GUVEX-66097 format. One record per residue (C-alpha): residue in one letter; residue number from 0; x, y, z. Coordinates in pm, whole numbers, plus 50000, padded with zeros to 5 digits. Last residue first. Layout:
<sites>
@aa=A i=NUM c1=X c2=Y c3=Z .
...
</sites>
This chain:
<sites>
@aa=A i=435 c1=72169 c2=71227 c3=86088 .
@aa=T i=434 c1=72132 c2=71507 c3=85853 .
@aa=K i=433 c1=72496 c2=71634 c3=85851 .
@aa=V i=432 c1=72536 c2=72006 c3=85719 .
@aa=R i=431 c1=72761 c2=72002 c3=85422 .
@aa=P i=430 c1=72456 c2=72086 c3=85189 .
@aa=K i=429 c1=72424 c2=72433 c3=85364 .
@aa=R i=428 c1=72193 c2=72642 c3=85144 .
@aa=R i=427 c1=71995 c2=72336 c3=85030 .
@aa=K i=426 c1=71970 c2=72175 c3=85390 .
@aa=V i=425 c1=71913 c2=72483 c3=85562 .
@aa=I i=424 c1=71607 c2=72564 c3=85346 .
@aa=Q i=423 c1=71469 c2=72214 c3=85401 .
@aa=W i=422 c1=71529 c2=72269 c3=85764 .
@aa=L i=421 c1=71337 c2=72583 c3=85743 .
@aa=L i=420 c1=71030 c2=72416 c3=85608 .
@aa=E i=419 c1=71052 c2=72142 c3=85844 .
@aa=A i=418 c1=71060 c2=72388 c3=86145 .
@aa=S i=417 c1=70768 c2=72586 c3=85990 .
@aa=L i=416 c1=70543 c2=72285 c3=86082 .
@aa=L i=415 c1=70569 c2=72380 c3=86483 .
@aa=T i=414 c1=70457 c2=72734 c3=86381 .
@aa=V i=413 c1=70174 c2=72607 c3=86199 .
@aa=I i=412 c1=70064 c2=72396 c3=86493 .
@aa=A i=411 c1=70087 c2=72700 c3=86709 .
@aa=F i=410 c1=69874 c2=72929 c3=86480 .
@aa=V i=409 c1=69612 c2=72619 c3=86462 .
@aa=A i=408 c1=69614 c2=72622 c3=86840 .
@aa=A i=407 c1=69564 c2=73005 c3=86861 .
@aa=L i=406 c1=69284 c2=72987 c3=86622 .
@aa=L i=405 c1=69120 c2=72708 c3=86804 .
@aa=G i=404 c1=69152 c2=72900 c3=87127 .
@aa=N i=403 c1=68954 c2=73196 c3=86977 .
@aa=E i=402 c1=68629 c2=73116 c3=87167 .
@aa=K i=401 c1=68808 c2=73007 c3=87480 .
@aa=S i=400 c1=68710 c2=72741 c3=87712 .
@aa=M i=399 c1=68704 c2=72438 c3=87493 .
@aa=L i=398 c1=69056 c2=72495 c3=87363 .
@aa=A i=397 c1=69201 c2=72555 c3=87722 .
@aa=G i=396 c1=69029 c2=72217 c3=87821 .
@aa=T i=395 c1=69187 c2=72034 c3=87543 .
@aa=L i=394 c1=69507 c2=72195 c3=87625 .
@aa=A i=393 c1=69497 c2=72104 c3=87994 .
@aa=V i=392 c1=69400 c2=71744 c3=87922 .
@aa=F i=391 c1=69639 c2=71702 c3=87679 .
@aa=Y i=390 c1=69938 c2=71815 c3=87880 .
@aa=I i=389 c1=69827 c2=71625 c3=88199 .
@aa=G i=388 c1=69834 c2=71305 c3=87985 .
@aa=F i=387 c1=70157 c2=71432 c3=87838 .
@aa=P i=386 c1=70327 c2=71459 c3=88172 .
@aa=L i=385 c1=70214 c2=71087 c3=88264 .
@aa=V i=384 c1=70326 c2=70929 c3=87978 .
@aa=V i=383 c1=70681 c2=71004 c3=88019 .
@aa=A i=382 c1=70677 c2=70772 c3=88311 .
@aa=I i=381 c1=70545 c2=70484 c3=88147 .
@aa=C i=380 c1=70830 c2=70482 c3=87882 .
@aa=L i=379 c1=71097 c2=70555 c3=88167 .
@aa=G i=378 c1=70950 c2=70233 c3=88351 .
@aa=P i=377 c1=70979 c2=70030 c3=88040 .
@aa=I i=376 c1=71360 c2=70148 c3=87985 .
@aa=G i=375 c1=71459 c2=70087 c3=88342 .
@aa=L i=374 c1=71399 c2=70326 c3=88623 .
@aa=P i=373 c1=71626 c2=70475 c3=88891 .
@aa=I i=372 c1=71685 c2=70800 c3=88688 .
@aa=K i=371 c1=72056 c2=70839 c3=88666 .
@aa=F i=370 c1=72284 c2=71126 c3=88797 .
@aa=P i=369 c1=72659 c2=71121 c3=88738 .
@aa=R i=368 c1=72559 c2=70915 c3=88425 .
@aa=H i=367 c1=72870 c2=70735 c3=88284 .
@aa=V i=366 c1=72793 c2=70555 c3=87942 .
@aa=D i=365 c1=72712 c2=70200 c3=87969 .
@aa=P i=364 c1=72365 c2=70219 c3=87839 .
@aa=E i=363 c1=72467 c2=70428 c3=87512 .
@aa=K i=362 c1=72198 c2=70346 c3=87244 .
@aa=I i=361 c1=71912 c2=70215 c3=87466 .
@aa=R i=360 c1=71963 c2=70478 c3=87754 .
@aa=L i=359 c1=72049 c2=70728 c3=87492 .
@aa=R i=358 c1=71711 c2=70682 c3=87308 .
@aa=I i=357 c1=71495 c2=70693 c3=87624 .
@aa=L i=356 c1=71663 c2=71013 c3=87721 .
@aa=S i=355 c1=71633 c2=71151 c3=87361 .
@aa=I i=354 c1=71251 c2=71058 c3=87333 .
@aa=Y i=353 c1=71212 c2=71250 c3=87666 .
@aa=E i=352 c1=71373 c2=71545 c3=87516 .
@aa=L i=351 c1=71203 c2=71534 c3=87182 .
@aa=A i=350 c1=70863 c2=71543 c3=87390 .
@aa=L i=349 c1=70968 c2=71847 c3=87577 .
@aa=G i=348 c1=71006 c2=72051 c3=87247 .
@aa=A i=347 c1=70631 c2=71946 c3=87147 .
@aa=G i=346 c1=70490 c2=72054 c3=87503 .
@aa=Y i=345 c1=70673 c2=72382 c3=87465 .
@aa=I i=344 c1=70497 c2=72456 c3=87142 .
@aa=T i=343 c1=70148 c2=72376 c3=87260 .
@aa=V i=342 c1=70214 c2=72539 c3=87598 .
@aa=D i=341 c1=70315 c2=72876 c3=87464 .
@aa=I i=340 c1=70057 c2=72888 c3=87182 .
@aa=I i=339 c1=69780 c2=72831 c3=87454 .
@aa=F i=338 c1=69919 c2=73103 c3=87674 .
@aa=L i=337 c1=69984 c2=73361 c3=87399 .
@aa=S i=336 c1=69616 c2=73330 c3=87303 .
@aa=E i=335 c1=69528 c2=73421 c3=87666 .
@aa=L i=334 c1=69761 c2=73716 c3=87660 .
@aa=D i=333 c1=69628 c2=73863 c3=87347 .
@aa=W i=332 c1=69896 c2=73992 c3=87143 .
@aa=N i=331 c1=70035 c2=74354 c3=87194 .
@aa=V i=330 c1=70358 c2=74267 c3=87311 .
@aa=M i=329 c1=70460 c2=74061 c3=87005 .
@aa=A i=328 c1=70663 c2=74318 c3=86798 .
@aa=S i=327 c1=70892 c2=74389 c3=87090 .
@aa=V i=326 c1=70953 c2=74014 c3=87135 .
@aa=V i=325 c1=71102 c2=73993 c3=86797 .
@aa=I i=324 c1=71322 c2=74286 c3=86832 .
@aa=S i=323 c1=71446 c2=74158 c3=87180 .
@aa=C i=322 c1=71538 c2=73817 c3=87046 .
@aa=I i=321 c1=71742 c2=73988 c3=86763 .
@aa=I i=320 c1=71928 c2=74187 c3=87024 .
@aa=I i=319 c1=71992 c2=73889 c3=87241 .
@aa=S i=318 c1=72129 c2=73685 c3=86957 .
@aa=I i=317 c1=72348 c2=73959 c3=86833 .
@aa=Y i=316 c1=72450 c2=74013 c3=87186 .
@aa=P i=315 c1=72609 c2=73661 c3=87225 .
@aa=T i=314 c1=72808 c2=73740 c3=87541 .
@aa=N i=313 c1=73193 c2=73794 c3=87558 .
@aa=F i=312 c1=73154 c2=74101 c3=87791 .
@aa=R i=311 c1=73420 c2=74311 c3=87638 .
@aa=K i=310 c1=73418 c2=74195 c3=87244 .
@aa=H i=309 c1=73051 c2=74097 c3=87249 .
@aa=R i=308 c1=73000 c2=73783 c3=87078 .
@aa=K i=307 c1=72898 c2=73693 c3=86718 .
@aa=N i=306 c1=72726 c2=73360 c3=86704 .
@aa=L i=305 c1=72404 c2=73499 c3=86570 .
@aa=K i=304 c1=72641 c2=73625 c3=86276 .
@aa=E i=303 c1=72688 c2=73270 c3=86155 .
@aa=P i=302 c1=72348 c2=73253 c3=86022 .
@aa=L i=301 c1=72153 c2=72934 c3=86168 .
@aa=L i=300 c1=72209 c2=72575 c3=86128 .
@aa=N i=299 c1=72569 c2=72613 c3=86057 .
@aa=D i=298 c1=72662 c2=72418 c3=86377 .
@aa=E i=297 c1=72812 c2=72725 c3=86543 .
@aa=A i=296 c1=72498 c2=72910 c3=86426 .
@aa=M i=295 c1=72299 c2=72634 c3=86646 .
@aa=V i=294 c1=72518 c2=72730 c3=86937 .
@aa=M i=293 c1=72440 c2=73090 c3=86934 .
@aa=P i=292 c1=72077 c2=73029 c3=86852 .
@aa=V i=291 c1=72049 c2=72834 c3=87182 .
@aa=R i=290 c1=72243 c2=73078 c3=87391 .
@aa=S i=289 c1=71966 c2=73362 c3=87362 .
@aa=V i=288 c1=71714 c2=73139 c3=87510 .
@aa=S i=287 c1=71880 c2=73090 c3=87846 .
@aa=L i=286 c1=71956 c2=73447 c3=87925 .
@aa=L i=285 c1=71630 c2=73562 c3=87778 .
@aa=V i=284 c1=71451 c2=73328 c3=88029 .
@aa=S i=283 c1=71647 c2=73469 c3=88320 .
@aa=A i=282 c1=71611 c2=73843 c3=88230 .
@aa=Y i=281 c1=71236 c2=73812 c3=88151 .
@aa=I i=280 c1=71176 c2=73588 c3=88482 .
@aa=G i=279 c1=71360 c2=73834 c3=88694 .
@aa=V i=278 c1=71187 c2=74153 c3=88525 .
@aa=C i=277 c1=70841 c2=73998 c3=88578 .
@aa=S i=276 c1=70897 c2=73889 c3=88929 .
@aa=A i=275 c1=71033 c2=74245 c3=89032 .
@aa=M i=274 c1=70700 c2=74378 c3=88893 .
@aa=G i=273 c1=70499 c2=74137 c3=89080 .
@aa=G i=272 c1=70706 c2=74203 c3=89396 .
@aa=I i=271 c1=70647 c2=74573 c3=89372 .
@aa=A i=270 c1=70273 c2=74500 c3=89336 .
@aa=L i=269 c1=70308 c2=74275 c3=89630 .
@aa=L i=268 c1=70472 c2=74539 c3=89838 .
@aa=S i=267 c1=70203 c2=74785 c3=89749 .
@aa=G i=266 c1=69936 c2=74548 c3=89854 .
@aa=L i=265 c1=70117 c2=74515 c3=90188 .
@aa=W i=264 c1=70114 c2=74910 c3=90224 .
@aa=H i=263 c1=69755 c2=74937 c3=90116 .
@aa=G i=262 c1=69626 c2=74706 c3=90409 .
@aa=G i=261 c1=69725 c2=74398 c3=90552 .
@aa=V i=260 c1=69498 c2=74120 c3=90471 .
@aa=L i=259 c1=69257 c2=74289 c3=90221 .
@aa=V i=258 c1=69520 c2=74516 c3=90056 .
@aa=G i=257 c1=69743 c2=74221 c3=90019 .
@aa=L i=256 c1=69475 c2=74020 c3=89847 .
@aa=A i=255 c1=69402 c2=74326 c3=89623 .
@aa=P i=254 c1=69786 c2=74328 c3=89543 .
@aa=F i=253 c1=69759 c2=73952 c3=89463 .
@aa=L i=252 c1=69574 c2=73999 c3=89130 .
@aa=S i=251 c1=69284 c2=74256 c3=89086 .
@aa=D i=250 c1=69057 c2=74071 c3=88852 .
@aa=N i=249 c1=69159 c2=73709 c3=88926 .
@aa=L i=248 c1=69169 c2=73776 c3=89311 .
@aa=T i=247 c1=68843 c2=73965 c3=89296 .
@aa=K i=246 c1=68664 c2=73686 c3=89116 .
@aa=A i=245 c1=68782 c2=73413 c3=89354 .
@aa=S i=244 c1=68674 c2=73603 c3=89630 .
@aa=I i=243 c1=68907 c2=73676 c3=89937 .
@aa=G i=242 c1=68805 c2=73498 c3=90241 .
@aa=S i=241 c1=69152 c2=73519 c3=90385 .
@aa=L i=240 c1=69187 c2=73157 c3=90458 .
@aa=L i=239 c1=69152 c2=73063 c3=90075 .
@aa=S i=238 c1=69409 c2=73305 c3=89992 .
@aa=S i=237 c1=69662 c2=73201 c3=90265 .
@aa=W i=236 c1=69619 c2=72832 c3=90129 .
@aa=I i=235 c1=69699 c2=72944 c3=89785 .
@aa=V i=234 c1=70001 c2=73135 c3=89926 .
@aa=L i=233 c1=70108 c2=72832 c3=90130 .
@aa=F i=232 c1=70078 c2=72579 c3=89839 .
@aa=Y i=231 c1=70252 c2=72806 c3=89574 .
@aa=L i=230 c1=70548 c2=72875 c3=89809 .
@aa=V i=229 c1=70596 c2=72519 c3=89908 .
@aa=I i=228 c1=70587 c2=72411 c3=89545 .
@aa=V i=227 c1=70822 c2=72678 c3=89431 .
@aa=L i=226 c1=71071 c2=72644 c3=89704 .
@aa=V i=225 c1=71106 c2=72262 c3=89680 .
@aa=F i=224 c1=71155 c2=72298 c3=89301 .
@aa=A i=223 c1=71413 c2=72551 c3=89343 .
@aa=I i=222 c1=71632 c2=72359 c3=89606 .
@aa=I i=221 c1=71605 c2=72049 c3=89389 .
@aa=I i=220 c1=71722 c2=72230 c3=89081 .
@aa=A i=219 c1=71996 c2=72416 c3=89260 .
@aa=I i=218 c1=72146 c2=72101 c3=89412 .
@aa=L i=217 c1=72148 c2=71894 c3=89091 .
@aa=Y i=216 c1=72254 c2=72184 c3=88900 .
@aa=S i=215 c1=72538 c2=72286 c3=89119 .
@aa=R i=214 c1=72675 c2=71918 c3=89112 .
@aa=V i=213 c1=72669 c2=71866 c3=88723 .
@aa=P i=212 c1=72757 c2=72237 c3=88663 .
@aa=K i=211 c1=73074 c2=72282 c3=88879 .
@aa=E i=210 c1=73069 c2=72642 c3=88836 .
@aa=V i=209 c1=72818 c2=72752 c3=88594 .
@aa=E i=208 c1=72895 c2=72921 c3=88236 .
@aa=E i=207 c1=72943 c2=72589 c3=88066 .
@aa=A i=206 c1=72585 c2=72505 c3=88159 .
@aa=Y i=205 c1=72439 c2=72815 c3=87972 .
@aa=T i=204 c1=72164 c2=72620 c3=87802 .
@aa=T i=203 c1=72076 c2=72405 c3=88114 .
@aa=T i=202 c1=71808 c2=72644 c3=88274 .
@aa=N i=201 c1=71588 c2=72622 c3=87984 .
@aa=D i=200 c1=71516 c2=72248 c3=88055 .
@aa=W i=199 c1=71333 c2=72318 c3=88380 .
@aa=G i=198 c1=71112 c2=72568 c3=88183 .
@aa=L i=197 c1=70755 c2=72507 c3=88310 .
@aa=C i=196 c1=70618 c2=72559 c3=88650 .
@aa=N i=195 c1=70364 c2=72863 c3=88627 .
@aa=W i=194 c1=70242 c2=72745 c3=88278 .
@aa=M i=193 c1=70154 c2=72400 c3=88438 .
@aa=I i=192 c1=69976 c2=72556 c3=88726 .
@aa=T i=191 c1=69755 c2=72789 c3=88505 .
@aa=Y i=190 c1=69724 c2=72483 c3=88252 .
@aa=L i=189 c1=69589 c2=72253 c3=88510 .
@aa=A i=188 c1=69330 c2=72504 c3=88620 .
@aa=M i=187 c1=69250 c2=72569 c3=88249 .
@aa=G i=186 c1=69181 c2=72207 c3=88197 .
@aa=L i=185 c1=68984 c2=72157 c3=88512 .
@aa=S i=184 c1=68761 c2=72436 c3=88413 .
@aa=P i=183 c1=68729 c2=72329 c3=88049 .
@aa=L i=182 c1=68656 c2=71974 c3=88166 .
@aa=T i=181 c1=68397 c2=72068 c3=88415 .
@aa=L i=180 c1=68445 c2=72039 c3=88789 .
@aa=G i=179 c1=68143 c2=71924 c3=88943 .
@aa=K i=178 c1=68335 c2=71682 c3=89188 .
@aa=V i=177 c1=68712 c2=71763 c3=89171 .
@aa=S i=176 c1=68742 c2=71702 c3=89545 .
@aa=P i=175 c1=68984 c2=71812 c3=89839 .
@aa=A i=174 c1=68800 c2=71891 c3=90157 .
@aa=P i=173 c1=68853 c2=72262 c3=90219 .
@aa=L i=172 c1=69195 c2=72312 c3=90412 .
@aa=A i=171 c1=69168 c2=72353 c3=90799 .
@aa=I i=170 c1=69303 c2=72677 c3=90951 .
@aa=S i=169 c1=69038 c2=72704 c3=91202 .
@aa=G i=168 c1=69050 c2=72980 c3=91478 .
@aa=G i=167 c1=69265 c2=73122 c3=91733 .
@aa=S i=166 c1=69583 c2=73137 c3=91520 .
@aa=H i=165 c1=69361 c2=73271 c3=91216 .
@aa=H i=164 c1=69501 c2=73637 c3=91215 .
@aa=Y i=163 c1=69833 c2=73506 c3=91289 .
@aa=F i=162 c1=69806 c2=73237 c3=90988 .
@aa=V i=161 c1=69691 c2=73533 c3=90744 .
@aa=M i=160 c1=69974 c2=73771 c3=90886 .
@aa=V i=159 c1=70264 c2=73502 c3=90844 .
@aa=I i=158 c1=70137 c2=73435 c3=90487 .
@aa=L i=157 c1=70132 c2=73795 c3=90379 .
@aa=I i=156 c1=70461 c2=73869 c3=90531 .
@aa=I i=155 c1=70637 c2=73583 c3=90348 .
@aa=F i=154 c1=70451 c2=73661 c3=90048 .
@aa=P i=153 c1=70599 c2=74017 c3=90061 .
@aa=T i=152 c1=70963 c2=73901 c3=90130 .
@aa=L i=151 c1=70955 c2=73653 c3=89842 .
@aa=V i=150 c1=70955 c2=73881 c3=89537 .
@aa=I i=149 c1=71179 c2=74127 c3=89663 .
@aa=A i=148 c1=71450 c2=73884 c3=89802 .
@aa=S i=147 c1=71446 c2=73699 c3=89472 .
@aa=L i=146 c1=71485 c2=74025 c3=89298 .
@aa=F i=145 c1=71839 c2=74056 c3=89473 .
@aa=L i=144 c1=71947 c2=73714 c3=89394 .
@aa=S i=143 c1=71818 c2=73747 c3=89046 .
@aa=V i=142 c1=72025 c2=74056 c3=89005 .
@aa=K i=141 c1=72339 c2=73887 c3=89108 .
@aa=G i=140 c1=72280 c2=73606 c3=88865 .
@aa=V i=139 c1=72211 c2=73837 c3=88597 .
@aa=P i=138 c1=72520 c2=74032 c3=88644 .
@aa=V i=137 c1=72724 c2=73724 c3=88649 .
@aa=I i=136 c1=72542 c2=73599 c3=88331 .
@aa=G i=135 c1=72677 c2=73895 c3=88119 .
@aa=L i=134 c1=72655 c2=74254 c3=88028 .
@aa=I i=133 c1=72470 c2=74160 c3=87721 .
@aa=N i=132 c1=72190 c2=74018 c3=87953 .
@aa=L i=131 c1=72122 c2=74356 c3=88138 .
@aa=G i=130 c1=72141 c2=74545 c3=87820 .
@aa=A i=129 c1=71869 c2=74313 c3=87682 .
@aa=S i=128 c1=71648 c2=74364 c3=88003 .
@aa=L i=127 c1=71675 c2=74736 c3=87960 .
@aa=W i=126 c1=71559 c2=74681 c3=87608 .
@aa=I i=125 c1=71253 c2=74487 c3=87676 .
@aa=F i=124 c1=71116 c2=74696 c3=87974 .
@aa=V i=123 c1=71148 c2=75027 c3=87780 .
@aa=L i=122 c1=70950 c2=74858 c3=87499 .
@aa=C i=121 c1=70687 c2=74745 c3=87733 .
@aa=L i=120 c1=70650 c2=75098 c3=87884 .
@aa=Q i=119 c1=70608 c2=75225 c3=87519 .
@aa=I i=118 c1=70340 c2=74956 c3=87454 .
@aa=K i=117 c1=70141 c2=75017 c3=87778 .
@aa=H i=116 c1=70103 c2=75377 c3=87778 .
@aa=D i=115 c1=69738 c2=75394 c3=87857 .
@aa=L i=114 c1=69802 c2=75116 c3=88134 .
@aa=L i=113 c1=70039 c2=75372 c3=88295 .
@aa=A i=112 c1=69712 c2=75583 c3=88398 .
@aa=P i=111 c1=69655 c2=75354 c3=88676 .
@aa=Y i=110 c1=69954 c2=75469 c3=88867 .
@aa=F i=109 c1=70010 c2=75273 c3=89180 .
@aa=F i=108 c1=69835 c2=74941 c3=89086 .
@aa=G i=107 c1=69909 c2=74989 c3=88719 .
@aa=A i=106 c1=70266 c2=74883 c3=88815 .
@aa=Y i=105 c1=70110 c2=74526 c3=88834 .
@aa=T i=104 c1=69955 c2=74560 c3=88491 .
@aa=V i=103 c1=70292 c2=74727 c3=88333 .
@aa=F i=102 c1=70480 c2=74435 c3=88451 .
@aa=L i=101 c1=70228 c2=74183 c3=88333 .
@aa=V i=100 c1=70262 c2=74334 c3=87992 .
@aa=P i=99 c1=70641 c2=74312 c3=87995 .
@aa=Y i=98 c1=70615 c2=73960 c3=88114 .
@aa=I i=97 c1=70390 c2=73790 c3=87851 .
@aa=A i=96 c1=70592 c2=73874 c3=87544 .
@aa=L i=95 c1=70878 c2=73639 c3=87685 .
@aa=D i=94 c1=70662 c2=73347 c3=87652 .
@aa=V i=93 c1=70566 c2=73382 c3=87306 .
@aa=Y i=92 c1=70950 c2=73461 c3=87222 .
@aa=T i=91 c1=71030 c2=73152 c3=87429 .
@aa=Y i=90 c1=70792 c2=72935 c3=87233 .
@aa=L i=89 c1=70990 c2=73047 c3=86914 .
@aa=W i=88 c1=71335 c2=72966 c3=87041 .
@aa=T i=87 c1=71226 c2=72645 c3=87180 .
@aa=W i=86 c1=71060 c2=72544 c3=86875 .
@aa=W i=85 c1=71385 c2=72630 c3=86659 .
@aa=G i=84 c1=71620 c2=72439 c3=86899 .
@aa=E i=83 c1=71418 c2=72143 c3=86926 .
@aa=Y i=82 c1=71344 c2=72125 c3=86545 .
@aa=F i=81 c1=71727 c2=72165 c3=86479 .
@aa=G i=80 c1=71806 c2=71896 c3=86702 .
@aa=W i=79 c1=71570 c2=71687 c3=86527 .
@aa=R i=78 c1=71741 c2=71746 c3=86199 .
@aa=T i=77 c1=72080 c2=71710 c3=86346 .
@aa=G i=76 c1=72042 c2=71378 c3=86474 .
@aa=L i=75 c1=71838 c2=71199 c3=86752 .
@aa=A i=74 c1=72049 c2=71138 c3=87058 .
@aa=Y i=73 c1=72334 c2=71405 c3=86997 .
@aa=K i=72 c1=72101 c2=71661 c3=86841 .
@aa=V i=71 c1=71850 c2=71603 c3=87097 .
@aa=W i=70 c1=72106 c2=71654 c3=87379 .
@aa=K i=69 c1=72275 c2=71957 c3=87227 .
@aa=Y i=68 c1=71941 c2=72129 c3=87192 .
@aa=Y i=67 c1=71853 c2=72055 c3=87529 .
@aa=G i=66 c1=72165 c2=72224 c3=87683 .
@aa=G i=65 c1=72314 c2=72482 c3=87440 .
@aa=T i=64 c1=72624 c2=72542 c3=87647 .
@aa=V i=63 c1=72725 c2=72191 c3=87774 .
@aa=P i=62 c1=72678 c2=71992 c3=88069 .
@aa=M i=61 c1=72638 c2=71663 c3=87864 .
@aa=M i=60 c1=72582 c2=71343 c3=88067 .
@aa=G i=59 c1=72472 c2=71526 c3=88390 .
@aa=N i=58 c1=72265 c2=71756 c3=88178 .
@aa=L i=57 c1=72086 c2=71454 c3=88041 .
@aa=E i=56 c1=72036 c2=71288 c3=88359 .
@aa=L i=55 c1=71934 c2=71619 c3=88566 .
@aa=V i=54 c1=71700 c2=71738 c3=88273 .
@aa=T i=53 c1=71516 c2=71415 c3=88272 .
@aa=Y i=52 c1=71468 c2=71396 c3=88636 .
@aa=I i=51 c1=71344 c2=71748 c3=88616 .
@aa=A i=50 c1=71113 c2=71701 c3=88335 .
@aa=P i=49 c1=70956 c2=71366 c3=88505 .
@aa=V i=48 c1=70926 c2=71569 c3=88839 .
@aa=D i=47 c1=70761 c2=71887 c3=88659 .
@aa=W i=46 c1=70427 c2=71748 c3=88495 .
@aa=L i=45 c1=70300 c2=71443 c3=88707 .
@aa=M i=44 c1=70439 c2=71565 c3=89049 .
@aa=P i=43 c1=70372 c2=71929 c3=88948 .
@aa=T i=42 c1=70005 c2=71863 c3=88880 .
@aa=L i=41 c1=69934 c2=71675 c3=89223 .
@aa=L i=40 c1=70000 c2=71937 c3=89460 .
@aa=L i=39 c1=69853 c2=72241 c3=89286 .
@aa=L i=38 c1=69559 c2=72014 c3=89169 .
@aa=L i=37 c1=69453 c2=71909 c3=89513 .
@aa=I i=36 c1=69510 c2=72285 c3=89653 .
@aa=A i=35 c1=69269 c2=72425 c3=89379 .
@aa=A i=34 c1=69021 c2=72145 c3=89387 .
@aa=H i=33 c1=68784 c2=72223 c3=89677 .
@aa=Q i=32 c1=68850 c2=72604 c3=89663 .
@aa=G i=31 c1=68727 c2=72639 c3=89300 .
@aa=A i=30 c1=68932 c2=72499 c3=89006 .
@aa=Y i=29 c1=68888 c2=72760 c3=88764 .
@aa=T i=28 c1=68825 c2=73074 c3=88953 .
@aa=L i=27 c1=69052 c2=72970 c3=89224 .
@aa=L i=26 c1=69345 c2=72901 c3=88990 .
@aa=P i=25 c1=69305 c2=73261 c3=88811 .
@aa=E i=24 c1=69558 c2=73425 c3=89048 .
@aa=L i=23 c1=69833 c2=73162 c3=88990 .
@aa=G i=22 c1=70032 c2=73408 c3=88770 .
@aa=Y i=21 c1=70229 c2=73575 c3=89022 .
@aa=P i=20 c1=70318 c2=73285 c3=89259 .
@aa=G i=19 c1=70699 c2=73345 c3=89258 .
@aa=G i=18 c1=70938 c2=73395 c3=88983 .
@aa=S i=17 c1=70841 c2=73031 c3=88859 .
@aa=V i=16 c1=71080 c2=72838 c3=88604 .
@aa=T i=15 c1=71320 c2=73084 c3=88481 .
@aa=F i=14 c1=71305 c2=73296 c3=88810 .
@aa=F i=13 c1=71374 c2=73004 c3=89023 .
@aa=I i=12 c1=71646 c2=72876 c3=88800 .
@aa=V i=11 c1=71817 c2=73221 c3=88808 .
@aa=A i=10 c1=71779 c2=73226 c3=89204 .
@aa=V i=9 c1=71916 c2=72877 c3=89230 .
@aa=L i=8 c1=72203 c2=72945 c3=89001 .
@aa=Q i=7 c1=72278 c2=73218 c3=89218 .
@aa=V i=6 c1=72349 c2=73010 c3=89515 .
@aa=P i=5 c1=72529 c2=72782 c3=89301 .
@aa=R i=4 c1=72783 c2=73040 c3=89169 .
@aa=I i=3 c1=72763 c2=73193 c3=88817 .
@aa=K i=2 c1=73106 c2=73193 c3=88634 .
@aa=K i=1 c1=73343 c2=73459 c3=88523 .
@aa=M i=0 c1=73522 c2=73398 c3=88183 .
</sites>
């Protein structure tokens, strides 16, 4: 089997977690100019860093296909492993449904009439991405490298032009402050940043398809994290210096910022970058999630047909096709509701990974860990409180700021509870499945 190289892994991780600043446009509307940069730098330290360290330690111990599902199953038992796999599979469906719609929205910069054919174009997007994934991980890695260049180049041009225009004037940042920021606005600002930085665990589900996975993941995740945070910071700083109104940026997205700074040509490049970002994120996330049901099927927790591989490309094509069918049925959902459902389900799965980390430290303290978080058990317990403090503030603010936010949250909770119902069905139909 051909394996993905470290430089390709950086690109795949970049698109799995970020895909560029696209999606940060509402931040200035929610946070204002004084809180935006502060929250943008603080939130990843509390939300992302604990997740990254957890991923590096657990993946170093178990660099296997299935990633987080295998970790949780090994640490907490088959039942909780099933929960982890099921929840992550469902949350990814929700997440994937967002990108075809955003792709068409950015394409609308060139041809506004395309928005009238959103559903048809979304379906074309979904099934072309499915075909790419069926071809295998190496094509995805190569395409991700190519798309990374398309995404990053317009923003590099934008940043250089903004700072060039201000070379003789002040480029000072607004004084950082959250004074006057309401809880709903704070929550949605946090949530905007969190949504643009989640998914580090998703990058481990294909570890056996990566060259020298332990070393490669350590280097690639660090590079991807630095790239994401520096890029986000410079783009929001550039937005503040440009003088664009928060409403314009929120309504017309980054292509409007490009038009303001450099003209229609730069707006066009940013629109193309937005489309490339959606393609790259979708392909990378589909790559990661399609491996989970395959591994769960190997454990007799899902139908065996999900484990069927393509004769030529050796990829789990049945799993990829099922993912694509479900996402096709979801593209007409309200985006804001999808955001709330997305983070609610993701947070539950992430909690099981943190618990698994601590459980394995207690259960197997002497097992070799190529990467080990330099904290004891009490320190780990304190560290995992931080991301969930951010999580609950963001979720509370999101629910308070949106009329049908409660409905989305209830749907997410019902979705989480469905894991227990399906687990009971699995136990009855597969009595040989171990429950511990």
